[in-house]
TORRO-58899 format. One line per 4 residues: their letters; for each residue x, y, z of N, C-alpha, C. Coordinates in nm, 2 decimals, m for minus. Layout:
a) X,Y,Z,X,Y,Z,X,Y,Z | ...
//
This chain:
mglm) 0.09,m0.12,0.00,0.00,0.00,0.00,0.09,0.12,0.00 | 0.11,0.18,m0.12,0.19,0.30,m0.13,0.11,0.43,m0.15 | 0.17,0.54,m0.12,0.10,0.67,m0.14,0.08,0.69,m0.28 | m0.03,0.75,m0.32,m0.06,0.79,m0.45,m0.01,0.94,m0.48
sded) 0.03,0.96,m0.60,0.07,1.10,m0.63,m0.05,1.19,m0.63 | m0.02,1.32,m0.62,m0.13,1.42,m0.62,m0.21,1.41,m0.76 | m0.14,1.39,m0.86,m0.20,1.38,m1.00,m0.29,1.25,m1.00 | m0.24,1.14,m0.95,m0.32,1.02,m0.95,m0.44,1.03,m0.87
vrta) m0.43,1.10,m0.76,m0.55,1.12,m0.67,m0.65,1.21,m0.75 | m0.61,1.32,m0.81,m0.70,1.40,m0.89,m0.77,1.32,m1.00 | m0.70,1.24,m1.07,m0.75,1.16,m1.17,m0.86,1.06,m1.12 | m0.82,1.00,m1.01,m0.91,0.90,m0.95,m1.04,0.96,m0.90
lgal) m1.03,1.08,m0.84,m1.15,1.15,m0.79,m1.24,1.19,m0.90 | m1.19,1.20,m1.02,m1.28,1.22,m1.14,m1.38,1.11,m1.16 | m1.35,0.99,m1.11,m1.44,0.88,m1.12,m1.53,0.86,m1.00 | m1.51,0.95,m0.90,m1.58,0.93,m0.77,m1.66,1.06,m0.74
pgwr) m1.77,1.09,m0.81,m1.85,1.21,m0.79,m1.88,1.23,m0.64 | m1.87,1.36,m0.60,m1.90,1.39,m0.46,m1.78,1.39,m0.37 | m1.68,1.31,m0.41,m1.56,1.30,m0.32,m1.47,1.42,m0.35 | m1.40,1.47,m0.25,m1.30,1.57,m0.27,m1.18,1.55,m0.18
regd) m1.07,1.60,m0.22,m0.95,1.59,m0.14,m0.95,1.69,m0.03 | m0.91,1.65,0.09,m0.89,1.74,0.20,m0.77,1.69,0.27 | m0.66,1.77,0.26,m0.53,1.73,0.32,m0.49,1.59,0.27 | m0.47,1.50,0.37,m0.42,1.37,0.34,m0.53,1.26,0.32
givr) m0.65,1.31,0.30,m0.76,1.22,0.28,m0.86,1.26,0.18 | m0.96,1.18,0.15,m1.07,1.21,0.06,m1.20,1.21,0.14 | m1.28,1.30,0.11,m1.40,1.33,0.20,m1.53,1.34,0.11 | m1.63,1.28,0.16,m1.77,1.30,0.10,m1.87,1.31,0.22
eftf) m1.97,1.40,0.20,m2.08,1.41,0.29,m2.20,1.34,0.23 | m2.27,1.26,0.32,m2.39,1.19,0.28,m2.50,1.25,0.36 | m2.62,1.28,0.30,m2.73,1.34,0.37,m2.85,1.24,0.37 | m2.91,1.23,0.49,m3.02,1.14,0.51,m3.15,1.21,0.56
ddfa) m3.26,1.15,0.57,m3.38,1.21,0.62,m3.38,1.25,0.76 | m3.30,1.17,0.84,m3.31,1.19,0.99,m3.18,1.12,1.05 | m3.17,1.13,1.18,m3.06,1.08,1.25,m3.06,0.93,1.24 | m3.17,0.86,1.24,m3.17,0.72,1.23,m3.12,0.67,1.10
gsig) m3.15,0.75,0.99,m3.09,0.72,0.86,m2.94,0.73,0.86 | m2.89,0.83,0.93,m2.74,0.85,0.94,m2.68,0.74,1.01 | m2.74,0.70,1.12,m2.68,0.59,1.20,m2.69,0.45,1.13 | m2.79,0.43,1.05,m2.80,0.31,0.97,m2.69,0.30,0.87
fvnr) m2.67,0.42,0.80,m2.56,0.42,0.71,m2.42,0.39,0.77 | m2.40,0.45,0.89,m2.27,0.43,0.96,m2.26,0.29,1.00 | m2.36,0.22,1.04,m2.36,0.08,1.08,m2.32,m0.01,0.95 | m2.38,0.02,0.84,m2.35,m0.05,0.72,m2.20,m0.03,0.68
laei) m2.16,0.10,0.69,m2.02,0.13,0.66,m1.92,0.06,0.75 | m1.96,0.05,0.88,m1.88,m0.02,0.98,m1.86,m0.16,0.94 | m1.96,m0.23,0.89,m1.95,m0.37,0.85,m1.85,m0.38,0.73 | m1.85,m0.29,0.64,m1.76,m0.30,0.52,m1.62,m0.27,0.57
aeae) m1.60,m0.17,0.65,m1.47,m0.13,0.70,m1.41,m0.25,0.78 | m1.49,m0.31,0.87,m1.44,m0.42,0.95,m1.40,m0.54,0.86 | m1.48,m0.57,0.75,m1.45,m0.68,0.66,m1.32,m0.65,0.59 | m1.29,m0.53,0.56,m1.17,m0.50,0.48,m1.05,m0.45,0.57
nhhp) m1.08,m0.44,0.70,m0.97,m0.40,0.80,m0.91,m0.26,0.76 | m1.00,m0.18,0.71,m0.96,m0.04,0.68,m1.07,0.05,0.72 | m1.04,0.15,0.81,m1.15,0.22,0.88,m1.14,0.37,0.85 | m1.26,0.43,0.82,m1.27,0.57,0.79,m1.28,0.65,0.92
diai) m1.25,0.78,0.90,m1.29,0.88,1.00,m1.44,0.92,0.97 | m1.52,0.92,1.07,m1.66,0.95,1.05,m1.71,1.06,1.14 | m1.78,1.16,1.08,m1.84,1.27,1.16,m1.99,1.26,1.14 | m2.07,1.25,1.25,m2.22,1.24,1.23,m2.28,1.37,1.29
swat) m2.36,1.43,1.21,m2.44,1.55,1.25,m2.58,1.53,1.21 | m2.67,1.49,1.29,m2.81,1.46,1.27,m2.83,1.39,1.14 | m2.86,1.46,1.03,m2.89,1.39,0.91,m2.78,1.39,0.81 | m2.66,1.43,0.85,m2.54,1.43,0.76,m2.43,1.35,0.82
vavt) m2.36,1.27,0.74,m2.25,1.19,0.78,m2.13,1.23,0.68 | m2.02,1.28,0.74,m1.90,1.30,0.66,m1.80,1.19,0.68 | m1.76,1.13,0.57,m1.67,1.01,0.57,m1.54,1.06,0.51 | m1.43,1.03,0.58,m1.30,1.06,0.53,m1.22,0.93,0.53
wtsh) m1.16,0.90,0.41,m1.07,0.79,0.39,m0.93,0.84,0.38 | m0.84,0.78,0.45,m0.70,0.80,0.45,m0.63,0.68,0.50 | m0.51,0.66,0.46,m0.43,0.55,0.51,m0.33,0.61,0.62 | m0.37,0.61,0.74,m0.29,0.67,0.85,m0.16,0.60,0.86
svgg) m0.15,0.48,0.83,m0.02,0.41,0.84,0.09,0.46,0.75 | 0.05,0.52,0.64,0.15,0.57,0.54,0.13,0.72,0.53 | 0.04,0.78,0.59,0.03,0.93,0.60,m0.03,0.99,0.47 | m0.13,0.92,0.41,m0.19,0.98,0.29,m0.29,0.89,0.23
itdt) m0.31,0.91,0.10,m0.41,0.84,0.02,m0.35,0.73,m0.06 | m0.41,0.61,m0.05,m0.37,0.50,m0.13,m0.48,0.44,m0.21 | m0.45,0.35,m0.30,m0.55,0.28,m0.38,m0.67,0.23,m0.29 | m0.63,0.18,m0.17,m0.73,0.12,m0.08,m0.83,0.22,m0.04
dlvm) m0.79,0.35,m0.02,m0.89,0.45,0.01,m0.99,0.47,m0.10 | m0.94,0.47,m0.22,m1.03,0.49,m0.34,m1.13,0.37,m0.35 | m1.08,0.25,m0.33,m1.17,0.13,m0.33,m1.27,0.15,m0.23 | m1.23,0.19,m0.11,m1.33,0.20,0.00,m1.43,0.32,m0.02
asat) m1.38,0.42,m0.09,m1.48,0.53,m0.12,m1.58,0.48,m0.21 | m1.54,0.40,m0.31,m1.64,0.34,m0.40,m1.74,0.25,m0.33 | m1.69,0.17,m0.24,m1.77,0.08,m0.16,m1.87,0.16,m0.07 | m1.82,0.28,m0.02,m1.91,0.36,0.06,m2.02,0.42,m0.03
dsig) m1.99,0.45,m0.15,m2.09,0.50,m0.24,m2.20,0.40,m0.26 | m2.16,0.27,m0.27,m2.26,0.17,m0.29,m2.36,0.15,m0.18 | m2.33,0.20,m0.06,m2.43,0.18,0.05,m2.49,0.32,0.08 | m2.44,0.43,0.02,m2.49,0.56,0.05,m2.62,0.59,m0.02
//
């Protein structure tokens, strides 16, 4: 799992609508009808993260969930983060 170049990250984000780079991670906000919807999404995301042993930073604010993928172990964005962002989209 190696760090991606800035250009590779920009290119990859072109295929992930809604995701943006923030520092050493990629971020997307998901909006739901209520708090229960937000928590349900986080629970589904937790199952995927556990299965892949790669965990996002998550911020929950009533009907909005911000998900940040980064590879803390290498200090930035890797292919794994992009794969996980795509998986996150599939449940959002």
